[in-house]
C-alpha positions, 0 to 999 in steps of 0.5 A: 499499500502506498502512503499519501503525499504530504504538502511540501509547503503547508500553508497551515500546519494543524497537526504535527504529522511526525507523531502520527503513524503513516500506516494508520487510518487517521493519518490518511484522513488527516491528509485527505481533510488537509488537501480537501480544505484547500480545494473545498473550504466549505466541505463537511468531510469533518462532520461526516467523519464524526458522524460515521465514527459515532454510529459505531462506537464500539470501534477502537479509533485509537487502534486507527491512529486517532488521538483521544481529543482528535475532534478538538484539533483546529483541522477537524473544526 
Protein backbone atom coordinates (compact mmCIF):
# COMPACT_ATOMS: atom_id res chain seq x y z
CA UNK A 1 0.00 0.00 0.00
CA UNK A 2 1.24 3.46 -0.86
CA UNK A 3 1.49 6.30 1.62
CA UNK A 4 -0.37 9.47 0.70
CA UNK A 5 1.60 12.49 -0.41
CA UNK A 6 2.25 15.22 2.13
CA UNK A 7 2.10 18.91 1.36
CA UNK A 8 5.63 20.17 0.69
CA UNK A 9 4.92 23.73 1.76
CA UNK A 10 1.93 23.64 4.06
CA UNK A 11 0.24 26.99 4.42
CA UNK A 12 -1.17 25.92 7.76
CA UNK A 13 0.12 23.26 10.07
CA UNK A 14 -2.64 21.89 12.25
CA UNK A 15 -1.12 18.67 13.49
CA UNK A 16 2.48 17.60 13.89
CA UNK A 17 2.48 14.72 11.40
CA UNK A 18 5.77 13.45 12.79
CA UNK A 19 3.77 12.11 15.75
CA UNK A 20 1.26 10.26 13.58
CA UNK A 21 1.61 6.67 12.41
CA UNK A 22 1.59 6.98 8.64
CA UNK A 23 0.22 3.46 8.28
CA UNK A 24 -2.95 4.21 10.25
CA UNK A 25 -6.32 5.39 8.95
CA UNK A 26 -6.23 8.64 10.92
CA UNK A 27 -3.11 9.81 9.10
CA UNK A 28 -4.74 9.15 5.75
CA UNK A 29 -7.88 11.00 6.81
CA UNK A 30 -5.69 13.87 8.00
CA UNK A 31 -4.08 14.15 4.56
CA UNK A 32 -7.47 14.00 2.84
CA UNK A 33 -8.88 16.63 5.19
CA UNK A 34 -5.89 18.90 4.69
CA UNK A 35 -6.04 18.86 0.90
CA UNK A 36 -9.84 18.97 0.84
CA UNK A 37 -9.83 22.11 2.96
CA UNK A 38 -7.62 23.74 0.33
CA UNK A 39 -9.74 22.82 -2.70
CA UNK A 40 -13.18 22.98 -1.07
CA UNK A 41 -13.09 25.09 2.10
CA UNK A 42 -16.82 24.73 2.80
CA UNK A 43 -16.86 20.93 2.70
CA UNK A 44 -18.35 18.85 5.53
CA UNK A 45 -15.82 16.02 5.55
CA UNK A 46 -15.08 16.50 9.26
CA UNK A 47 -18.78 16.25 10.17
CA UNK A 48 -19.16 13.12 8.05
CA UNK A 49 -16.20 11.45 9.77
CA UNK A 50 -17.51 12.37 13.23
CA UNK A 51 -20.99 11.11 12.30
CA UNK A 52 -19.63 7.85 10.91
CA UNK A 53 -17.56 7.18 14.02
CA UNK A 54 -20.51 8.01 16.31
CA UNK A 55 -22.58 5.33 14.55
CA UNK A 56 -20.02 2.69 15.53
CA UNK A 57 -19.01 3.47 19.14
CA UNK A 58 -17.59 0.00 19.72
CA UNK A 59 -14.78 0.59 17.23
CA UNK A 60 -11.45 1.35 18.85
CA UNK A 61 -10.46 4.54 17.07
CA UNK A 62 -7.12 4.65 18.87
CA UNK A 63 -6.23 1.47 16.97
CA UNK A 64 -6.96 3.47 13.82
CA UNK A 65 -4.43 6.11 14.91
CA UNK A 66 -6.88 8.68 16.27
CA UNK A 67 -5.69 10.65 19.28
CA UNK A 68 -8.01 10.97 22.27
CA UNK A 69 -9.03 14.57 21.56
CA UNK A 70 -8.89 14.46 17.78
CA UNK A 71 -12.12 16.49 17.40
CA UNK A 72 -10.51 19.38 19.29
CA UNK A 73 -7.66 19.72 16.79
CA UNK A 74 -8.08 22.84 14.61
CA UNK A 75 -8.01 20.67 11.47
CA UNK A 76 -11.31 19.03 12.41
CA UNK A 77 -13.17 22.21 13.36
